[in-house]
C-alpha positions, 0 to 999 in steps of 0.5 A: 500499500505504501508503495502505491502512494504518490511521491509527495505523500511518501515524503510527508510520511518520512518527514513525520518520523524524522522531524515532526515527532521529535519536535512534538516530544520536545514541545511536550517536555518543554511545556511540562518544565515551563509549567512547573517553573511558572507555578513556582514563581506565581506562588512565590509572587503571591506569597510576597503580596500576602506578606505585604497585606499581613504587614499592613493588617498587623500595623492596624491591629498593632495600633489598636493594641497600643491604644488599649495599653494607653487607655489602661494606663490613663489615670481617669480610666484607672479611677473608673475601673477601681470605682473610687467611691471616696470622691463626691459625685461632682468629682466622679462626673468630672472624672467620667467626662475626662475619661470620655473625652480621652477616649474621644481623642483616639477615635478622632485621631484614628478614623479606622476605629469605629468605637471604644468602650471600657467596662469595669468588673461591676458591669459599668461602662464608659465610651465615646460612641458605644452604649449597651442596648439595655440599661439593665444589661450586665456587660460582664456576661458578654462573650467578648468580656469573658474571652478578654477575662480568659486572656488575662491581659493579653490583647486579642482580636475576636473577629466580627461581633455576634449577639452582643448587646452593645451598639454605636450611634453610627449603628455599625452592623456586625459585618462592618466592624472587627472587635478587639478586647483586652482585660485590664489587671491590677498589677498588685493582685492580678485581679481583673479590673475591667475590659477594653473593647475596641471596634475596628472598621472593616473598611480598613481591612477590605481596602487593604485587601482590595488594593492587591490585584491577582490577575483579572479575577483574583481576590484576597480574603482574610479569616481567623484561626477558626476559619470564621470570615474577617473579610471575604469578597462576594466574588469568591462565592464562600460564606465561610472558609473551612479551616480544615482546608489549611491542614494546620499549616501556616502557609501553602497552596491547594486547589478546590472546586467551588460552585462549579469553578476550579479555584486556586488558594495560596495562604499565609498566616500571621502569628500576631493577629492569628489571621490567615490571608488567602489569595483566591483566583481561577486556575484557568487565569493562573495558567494564562502565562503557561498557556501563552508559553504553550502557544509559543511552543505550539507555534514553533512546532507548527512552523517546523511542520509547515516548513517541512511539509512545504519542502516535501511538496516542493519535490513533487510539485515540479511534476504535477504543477503544469497539469494542475495549472492547466486544470485551473485555467480550464476551470476559469474558462468553464466559469465564464472567464474567457480572458484567462490564458495558459502561460506555461512555456514548456514544449512537452505535451502539457505545453502543447495542450495549453497552446491549443486551449489558448487558441480555442478561447481566442476563437470563442472570444471572436465569435462572442464579439461578432455576435455582440456587434451584430446585436448592437447594429440591430439595436441602432437600426431599430433606434434610427427607425424610431427616430425616423418616425418622430420628427419633432418639428412636424410633431409640434406643428401638428399639435399646434394645429390640433390645439387651434382647431379645438379652441376654434370649436370651443373644446376647451378640455381638448385644448387643455389636453393637447397643450399639456401633451405638447409641453410633455413632448417638448420637454421630453425631447429637449432637443436631444439633451440628456439633462434639463433644469429641475423646473422643466422636469417639474413642468413635465410632470405637471403636464402629465398629471394634467393629462391624467387629471382630465382622464380621472377627473375628481378621482385624482388630485395632485400637488407640486412643491418646488423649493426656491433656488433650485429650479435651475439645477440640472437633472436627468430628464424624465425621472419623475414621470415613471414614478408618478405613473406608477403612483397613479396606476398602482396607488390611486387607481387601485383605491376606493374614492379619490386620491392625491399625489404629492410631488416635492423637490428640495435640497438636503445635505448637498443633494437633490431629494425628489419625493413622490407620495400617494395615499393609494392602495399601498403595497403588501410586505411581500410586494415591497420586498420584491420591489426593493430587491429589484431596485437593489439588484440594479448594478452600478458597474460602469458608474462614472465619477462625479468629476466627469458627470455629464454636463447639461446640454452637452453631448458627452456620453449621450446620444442625442437621437437616443435621448429624443427617442426616450422622450418620445416613448415617455410622452407616448406612455403618458398618452397611452396610460399603463399600456406598455409601461411595465409598472406592474413589475416595477419596470419604470422604477427599475429603469429610473434606478438604472439610469441614475446609478449608471450615471452617478453611482450607487450613492444615489437612486430610489428608495421605497416605503409603503403600507397597505391601505395607507399609501406609498412614498418614493424618495429619489436622491440626485446629485447637485450638478453645477453649470460647469459640470462639477458635481457637488460632493 
């Protein structure tokens, strides 16, 4: 089977064993090494950040500890704790006032402290901002008081206060503060004189932790020695932290799945606060650098494989390339591109076949060109025949004669219709000019509507509105009449009762905007979609640039006889009605769209909106062309 393979495939198989497989093995080994190195560096960097946070937290806790010492040594506090009964009430009140003022100074200077309370052994207390929830409450029975007494003068952080009967004027929630306690002992008897309670704002801890960013989604959290949360951000998804996950270690790392997410935990505890700071981040993010390195390795292996595969193909392509090239040119010719030629210069059998193929395409192109010339000559002959039938001067004179005879006989309606028809032919022919002033185009439409008004009488009403200062601007002739004709025969004619057509011409944003609105039968969504499809299908291939737009009255790019023929045909349609107009299929609108886009490009043309039973609006955008032929941008 291997013997029957093509040469290029044999080379590929050899290259796979010689080059690609060793490269893959090297990539896997390098990737495993990089994984271990990156993980170790990441853990070390994270632990350094945790140490920084621990030092900041220890600073705040140390400040609270020093505050508790200063409070315990204050003479006024000592008097309160010992319950000096020898002093009169005035002296006691003054002593309490001085003590409260002393406590107030700490919270004023240290904004991180939420409140300070000193409770003596009889349950009485003094505070700057804290008070018992009930006057009869014995604070010596509180859990925090008992923990302080058990500590025998050792400063302790007890975490968030829970179920205590102490509150503050600021009404801090238990989740918003962290409490610290210390028992004050008599230095002589070691008897507990009272307890100092200090609330530290959690904001201090949370801001310290938030300042440290671990990638894009990593966070820090702080728990106490029982795993109770001191600060846990909501993003982690943990209400509490299982202390068993730490396995009794002071630092380390582990991975756990939480709420369907695989998280990496790196932690280190503080011996001073007995708190543990834990870094939490997604394992997918922690491996971003590793994946990037893997991407580099994979890219290297891919490039090696690509270069090797290219080299193996190069050995065999010298044989198969000429045949594939000839096949490609034949496929192009089959798809309709008869200009393609085989350019191989070989003298072998493939080269001879290519030259025969080129000769065949040349003969086919000659035959197609001959057929096109014959068809063009046929059309020109038909156009000349049509021109010969229409003699403008003879037509004008005949219409004037009919008008004079009708006026002599008193047939005013016939006179009006012939006069309108005469203007329609005169503007439509326009001496063979392709462009006419906008005012004449409006007059052309007015003449057409006058003729239709005589036919439909009260069923048809119309209004013409031409903005000031634009009547002299040149436009392609006979671009409004097909649209108005379409509005009459498929809008007004199909509705019940009289209808109105409004024609408006204005200058908006450097363009001429011509709008034809009718309140006729309208179109269904299906017919509107089909009409829009036809309009958008009009190709703008061969559209001219604005700088070479045809000048009004000139002959550049326009055949005078063809323009005269088009005007006569349009005038004939005005008299003959819908017959031959093709409006039912949107032919008139498509014809106007094609003329505009072939002349000015796809930036101009017709847009249609319609609603059944409401009417149809056709908006035609036309460039503003100055007398020197320059098109306004």
